[in-house]
N, C-alpha and C positions, 0 to 999 in steps of 0.2 A: 539636546534632542536626539533621540535614537529610535530606529525602527527595529522591531523584534519580529522576525519571521517565526511564527509559532505553529508547531504541528498540532492540529486539533485531534489527531488520532482517528480511528475508524468511525466513531460515533458515540460510544458509551463514555460519558464524562469521567468515569472512574478509571479509564485507561489513559487519561492525560497524565503527563509528568507533574510532579509536585511544582516544579518551576513554572510550567505552563499555567497551572491553576493559580499560582500566586500572581503572575502577570495579568491574567484575565480579571481577577478579582479587584485589581488596582488600576484597570485600564480606563483611560479617558477618551481614547480615539482608536476605533477599531475598523479595519477594512477586512471583511471576511468573504470567503469563497462561496457566496450564494447559498442555494438550497443544499449543497453538498456538505455543509457544516451542520451538524446536528443541533436542533433547537435546544437540546439539553445542555450542550456546551455553551451556546450563546447566553443561556440563563445565568451563567457565572459572571457575566459582565455587570457592572453597576448599572442601575436603572437610568442614571443620567449620562452614561457613556455615549459618545457620539458614534454612530454606526453607519458604515457604508458598505453596501452589497456590491462586490466587484463583478458580479455576473454580467452586468450590462456595460461595464467599463472597458476601455482599451488601455494599452500601456501608458500612453500619454496622460490619460485622465487619472490613472492610479498614481503616476509620478506627480501630477498636479496636487493630489491630496497629500502626498508626502511633503511637498514644499509648503502647502498651506498650513500643515501641522507645525512645520519648523518655524514659520512666521509667528505662530501662536505659542511656541515653546512647549509643544506637547509631544510626548513619546507616542509612537504608533505601534499597535499590535496588528501585524499583517497575518491574519489567521488562514492557514491553508489546511486542507484535509490531509489525514494520514501523516506521512512523513514528507516534509517540504522538499527534500532532496530528490524525491522520486516523482517525476511527471508533474512537478509543482510550478514549472516556469518561473522559478525564483532567480535564475541566473541573469535574465535580462533586467529584472528589477534591481538586482544588486549592482549590475553594470551602471544603471542610471543613477543609483545612489552614490556610487564611486565618483561619477562625473560631477555630481552636485556637492560632493564633500560631506555627505550625510552618513553618520556612523550607523552600523546595523549589527545585528546578532541573530544567529539561527538557533532555535530551540527545537531539538528533534521530537518526533512523535512516533507513535506506534502505527505501522503501515497496515493497510487493509490485507495484504498477503499474510501478515503475521496473525491478525485477528481471524482471518479465514481458517488458517491452520489450527488455531486454538479451538474454534467452534467445531471443526471437524474432528478434533482430537487425533491429529496425525502428526508425524514427524516428517519434515520435508527431505531429510537425508536418511539413508539407510545403508548399513554396511553391505558391500558387495552389490548394491543395486543402484544407488545414486549418491554421489558425494559432491554433487554440484547442483546449485539452484540458480535458475536463470529468471531474472525479472525483466519482462519485455512487454511489447504490445504488437498487435497485428497492424500492418499498414492500412491506412484509411485516408482521411483527409490530410492527416499528417503522415508523410512518407517514412519508410524505414530504410536505412542503408542496405543495399542488396546483400552484402556479406553478413548482415544480421537478420535476414529474412527468416520467417518461421521454418521454411524448408531447410535452410542451412542449419539452424539451431537444432532441428529435430534429429539430425544425425548423431548428436551427443547423447540422446536418450536421458538427458538430465531431467530433474524435476522442473517443470515450467510453471511460472506464475504469470498469467497474462492479464495485464491491466487494460481497461478501456477497450475490450475486444469481444465481449459476450454477444454483441449483435452480429458477429461473424462466426458464430459457433459451428455452423455447417462447414464453412471453409476451414476452420481449425481442425475439425474431425477428419475431413478429407485429406488434409495435408499431413497430419500426424499419424494416421492409420498405418501407412506402409512402414513407418519407422518404429512405432511403439507397439503395434498390434491392436486389433479391434477390441481385445479384452483388457486393455490397459485402463486402470482406474482414472476417472476424471471426476472432479467435483466443481460445482459452481455455487458460490456463496453470494447471495444478493444482500446488500447493505449489512455487512458483517457487524454484529454487536448492536444494531438498531433494534427497536421493539418489533419492527415488521420484517426482521431477517428471515430469509429463506435459504435452506440448504438443499441442493439437488445433487445426488450422487448417481454415478452411472459408469459407463465405459465409453471409450472412443466410439464404439459401434452404436450406442444408443443415447448418448448424452444430448445430442441436438434435439431429438424428439422430446426428451424429458424437459429440456429448457423451454422449448416452444410451448409445451403443455402448461408450464407454469407462467407463461407470459412474460418472461424475463428478457429484456432487450437492452438494459443499461444498468449502471451502478452495481456491477457484480464482478467478482474476481473468479477467474478460471484457473484451476490447478490441475496439472496433468503429470502423471508419472507413476512408475511401479512402486515407488516408495510409499505411496498412499494406501497400499493394500494392508489390510489387517485380518488375521495376524500376519506378521512378517515371517518369511520362511526360516530365518535364523536370527539370533540375537547379536548385538554388538559384542566385540571382544572386550570392551572396556570393563565389564563386570564379570568376565570369565575368570574363575579362580586360578586358571593356568596362565593368565596374561599378567605379566609383571610390568610395573612402571615405577616412576620415582617415588610414589607414595605407597606402593604395595609391592614389596620385593618378595622373593621366595621365602617361605617359612614365616611370613608376617601374618599374624592372626587378624581377622577383620571383625 
């Protein structure tokens, strides 16, 4: 018996890995992350697969399902949204499985920050502007270490991808304005890759009003940074004919 922590991706079932699709199509026992998992992804499960919605379960109850499946000799698909390693709370589940001697494997998935960037048609890094991408969240019911607060991270002027934070869009704008400038691009992507996806573009100065106007208060990714601007002020050196590297030396025709 084995537990597979599978990344369900952002929503579009075509963004699942080939491995994730194969596991889902052969699944007999699935524990999935409630309404956050797209129904289109759940449709890949066999009609007779046993399904458990983890939205109403605590850790002990989830572990109880793992042990029940072991008793029956069934592998378990633990289906998490996006990429399980990001805000997926899989660490505590793996600790419990270690204690029980139950084997497990993690199958990566496409994260919502990646899907959001794709839908916005932007690159999160840009030469001379941002070479660092920060994946984080704003403190709420779950605290954030002080040294990793938004105020501290803002000093880097890196591209920020904020999970689970759109309900604090006013606070985000007020905190980032002094560091990034009121004209810094911001984008909010609600349910990236889902049929009801919404894209809201703006600046630090006006994004809060735009988001409130759209009625978005959850299930959205917030992206902030000057790398989001289009067109970029200058191109990467990678394809500059004067820039040589191991595959393109001086005098080498392209």
